C-alpha positions as CSV (number, residue, x, y, z in Angstrom):
1,M,0.7,13.7,8.6
2,P,0.1,13.0,4.9
3,I,2.2,10.6,2.9
4,F,2.5,11.4,-0.8
5,E,3.8,9.3,-3.7
6,F,6.2,10.7,-6.3
7,R,7.8,9.4,-9.5
8,C,11.2,10.4,-10.7
9,A,11.2,11.5,-14.4
10,A,14.8,10.5,-14.8
11,C,14.8,6.9,-13.6
12,D,11.1,6.0,-13.1
13,E,11.6,5.3,-9.4
14,V,8.3,5.6,-7.3
15,F,8.8,6.6,-3.7
16,E,6.9,8.1,-0.8
17,K,7.5,11.2,1.3
18,L,6.0,11.9,4.7
19,F,5.1,15.5,5.4
20,M,5.0,16.4,9.1
21,G,3.9,20.0,8.7
22,S,3.4,22.8,6.1
23,D,6.5,24.7,7.2
24,E,8.8,21.7,7.2
25,E,11.7,21.6,4.7
26,V,11.7,18.3,2.8
27,D,14.4,16.9,0.5
28,M,12.6,16.7,-2.8
29,T,15.1,14.6,-4.7
30,C,14.9,11.0,-6.0
31,P,16.3,8.7,-3.3
32,K,17.7,6.4,-6.1
33,C,19.4,8.8,-8.6
34,K,19.2,12.1,-6.7
35,A,17.5,13.9,-9.6
36,E,15.2,16.8,-8.9
37,T,12.8,16.1,-11.7
38,I,10.0,14.4,-9.7
39,E,6.2,14.5,-10.1
40,R,3.4,13.6,-7.7
41,V,1.4,10.4,-8.6
42,V,-2.0,9.3,-7.5
43,S,-1.8,6.7,-4.8
44,R,-3.7,3.5,-4.9
45,T,-6.2,2.8,-2.2
46,N,-6.8,-0.4,-0.2
47,Y,-10.6,-0.3,0.1
48,S,-13.2,-2.7,-1.1
49,I,-16.9,-3.3,-0.7
50,G,-17.9,-6.9,-0.5
51,A,-19.1,-9.8,1.6
52,G,-17.5,-10.0,5.0
53,P,-16.4,-13.1,6.8
54,G,-18.9,-15.9,6.4
55,G,-20.4,-14.3,3.3
56,N,-22.5,-11.9,5.2
57,Q,-22.7,-8.4,3.6
58,P,-24.0,-5.5,5.7
59,K,-26.7,-3.6,3.9
60,I,-29.3,-0.8,4.2
61,S,-32.8,-1.7,3.1
62,S,-35.2,1.1,1.9
63,K,-38.8,0.4,1.2
64,S,-41.1,2.8,-0.6
65,C,-44.7,2.4,-1.6
66,G,-46.5,4.4,-4.3
67,G,-50.1,5.6,-4.5
68,D,-51.0,2.5,-6.6
69,N,-50.2,0.2,-3.6
70,Q,-47.0,-1.1,-5.3
71,C,-44.0,-1.3,-3.1
72,M,-40.3,-1.6,-3.9
73,T,-37.4,-2.6,-1.6
74,L,-33.9,-1.4,-2.4
75,D,-30.9,-3.0,-0.7
76,L,-27.7,-1.0,-0.7
77,P,-24.2,-2.0,0.7
78,G,-23.6,-0.3,4.0
79,P,-24.0,-0.8,7.8
80,A,-27.2,-2.3,8.9
81,R,-29.4,-0.1,11.1
């Protein structure tokens, strides 16, 4: 059940519509001014990567060594193994 955001070209109202199925008939008018001149907008997300509670940040460590006996460790954000 996707929720999409729309903006009315007539009054600049931004609103959401919930779509239950592809065959559902949905009222595609602005809830504020009832205009039919609406456009879909890109929704903002609520996702961030950063330190968790207590400052601990999960990570993946990858170590690689070359033929010259020099090694490099790369730490990436992500779940620890």
